[in-house]
DRENLUM-83142 format. One record per residue: residue in three letters; y, x, z of N, C-alpha, C in turn. Coordinates in steps of 0.2 Angstrom, whole numbers, plus 2048, in hexadecimal, padded with zeros to 3 digits. Atoms other than C-alpha are relative to their C-alpha. Layout:
! residues N
ALAYXZYXZYXZ ...
***
This chain:
! residues 120
MET7F9803802D4964EB328047FE806 PRO7FC8017FAD4E648B43803807803 ASP7FE7FA7FED5065AB488078037FC ARG7FA7FF804D5D65DB3A8067FC802 GLN7FB8057FED6764EB3F803803807 ALA7FE7FE7F9D67654B51804807800 SER7FC7F9800D6D666B4C8077FF7FD ARG7FA802803D7B65EB418057FC805 GLY7FC8047FCD81654B508007F97FE MET801807802D7B644B487FC7FC806 LEU8048047FBD75636B547FC7FB7FC SER804805803D6762AB508037F9803 ALA7FE8077FFD6A617B517FE7FF808 LYS8028017F9D61617B62805804805 GLU7FB7FD7FCD6D624B698077FD800 VAL7FA803801D7C61BB638017FA804 GLY7FF8067FCD7960BB6C8027FA7FC ARG7FE807803D7E5F9B688078007FE ASN7F9801801D905FBB6A8038067FD GLY7FE7FA804D9260CB61804805805 THR7FC7FC7FBD98615B717FC807801 CYS8047F97FFD8B624B6F7FE801807 GLY8038007FAD84620B80805801806 ARG7FB8007FBD95620B898007FA804 THR7FF8077FDD99613B968067FD7FD ALA7FB804802DA5606B93807803802 GLN7FA7FD7FEDB260FB9D8028067FC GLU7FF7FA804DB061FB948027FF7F9 SER7FF801807DB1617B838077FD7FF GLN7FA803800DC260FB878058067FE PRO7FB7FB802DD1618B7F804803806 MET7FC7FD7FBDDB624B898067FB801 SER7FA8047FFDEA61CB918068017FB THR7FB800805DF8618B85806804802 LEU7FA7FC7FEE07624B858067FB801 PRO7FA8057FFE1761CB8C8048027FA PRO7FC7FF805E2461AB7F805806801 PRO7FB7FB7FEE30628B7D8067FE803 PRO7FA8027FCE3F628B898067FE7FB ALA7FA802803E4F620B83804806801 GLN7FC7FA800E5C62DB7F8077FD800 PRO7FA803800E6C624B84806805800 ARG7FB7FB801E76635B858008047FA ASN8007FD807E7163BB748037FD7FB PRO7FD804805E7D636B677FD8007F9 LEU803800806E7263BB597FA7FC800 HIS807804800E63630B5F8027FA7FC GLY800806804E60622B538058007FA LYS7FC7FF806E6D629B467FD8037FA THR8037FD805E6762CB358058067FD LEU7FC7FB803E6E63BB2B8057FE7FC GLU7FB803804E76630B1F8067FD804 ALA7FA8037FCE80627B2D804806802 ILE7FC7FA7FDE85638B348058027FB LEU7FC7FE806E8B63EB238057FC7FE THR7FB805802E9462EB1F806800805 GLU7FA8007FBE9E62FB2F804806800 LEU7FC7FA800EA2641B2D8058007F9 VAL7FC801806EA863DB1B8067FC801 ALA7FA8047FFEB362FB21805803805 HIS7FC7FD7FBEBA63AB2F8048067FD TYR7FD7F9803EBD64BB268017FF7F9 GLY7FF7FF807EBB647B147FB8057FD TRP8047FB803EB1651B07803807801 ASP7FC7FA800EBE65FB077FF803807 GLY8007FE7F9EBE660B1A7F9802802 LEU8077FE7FEEAB661B1B7FF8077FC ALA8017FA803EAB66FB0E803806803 GLN7FC7FA7FCEB8679B187FC801806 ARG8047FF7FAEAD677B287F98027FF ILE8077FE801E9C679B218008027F8 ALA8007FD806E9A685B127FA7FE7FC LEU806803804E8E67AB078037FE7F9 ARG7FD802806E91678AF47FF7F87FF CYS800807800E8B666AF68067FC803 PHE7FA8037FEE9B662AFF8068027FC SER7FA7FE804EA766BAF37FF7FE7F9 ASN800801807EA0669AE27FC7F97FE GLU802806802E9E657ADC7FC7FD806 PRO8038027FAE9A651AEE7FE7F87FF SER8028077FFE90641AF17FB800806 VAL8048017FAE8663AAFF7F88027FE GLY8077FF802E7563AAF57FF8087FF SER8027F8801E7664DAF0801803806 SER7FF7FD7FAE7C652B017FA7FF804 LEU8058027FCE6E649B097FA8047FE LYS8067FC802E61652AFE801807802 VAL8007F97FDE68663B037FF800807 LEU8018007F9E6965FB157F97FF802 ARG8078017FEE57659B167FC8067FE LYS8047FA801E51669B0E802806803 THR7FD7FA7FDE5C675B178017FF808 PRO7FF8017F9E5A675B2A806802803 TRP7FA7FD7FDE68680B2E8067FC7FE ALA7FA804802E74675B248007FA804 ARG8008067FCE6E666B2D802801807 GLU7FD7FE7F9E7166EB3E807800800 LYS7F87FF800E83672B398037F97FF VAL7FD807801E86660B337FF7FC807 GLU8018047FAE7F659B43804803806 SER7FB7FE7FBE89665B4E8077FE7FF LEU7F9802802E99661B448017F9802 TYR8008077FEE9564FB488017FF807 LEU7FF8007F9E93652B5A807802802 PHE7FA7FD7FFEA365CB5A8057FA7FF MET7FB806802EAC64DB518007FB806 LEU8008057FBEA6641B5E803802807 ARG7FD7FD7FAEAB64CB6D8088007FF ASP7F9800802EBC64EB648037F9800 LEU7FD807800EBF63CB628007FD807 ARG8008037F9EBA638B74805803804 ARG7FB7FD7FCEC6645B7A8077FE7FE THR7F9801803ED5641B6F8017F87FF GLY7FF807801ED162FB6C8007FF7F8 PRO7FF802807ED1626B5B8078017FD PRO7F97FE803EDF62BB4F8047F9800 ARG7FB806800EEE61FB518048007FA GLU7FC801806EF8618B43807801802 ALA7F97FE7FFF0A61EB418047FA7FF ARG7FB806801F18611B438068027FD 
***
């Protein structure tokens, strides 16, 4: 019986030891050093933005008709809503990339020209 356990990689209670370290020293049984947190992305305007927030800003800026003209998706032209558009964008990677790149273009354009001014 002990030979079968050894061939399967099982250890007896004697081999495991009192602290369950399988014969390793205390230093060896410590977990690997924890990974540092991911670096902050201060220059990435998409960092921390949800797809819903991006879509809402695009709709506020361009409107549904403007989005449909810039990105050929039926969810922007036929009975558009944020919910249905989010479903399509989450399932279609190329469409999500287009929406994200249009958002980045909108941010660059706003930075370059400034926010729209009201006519007097």
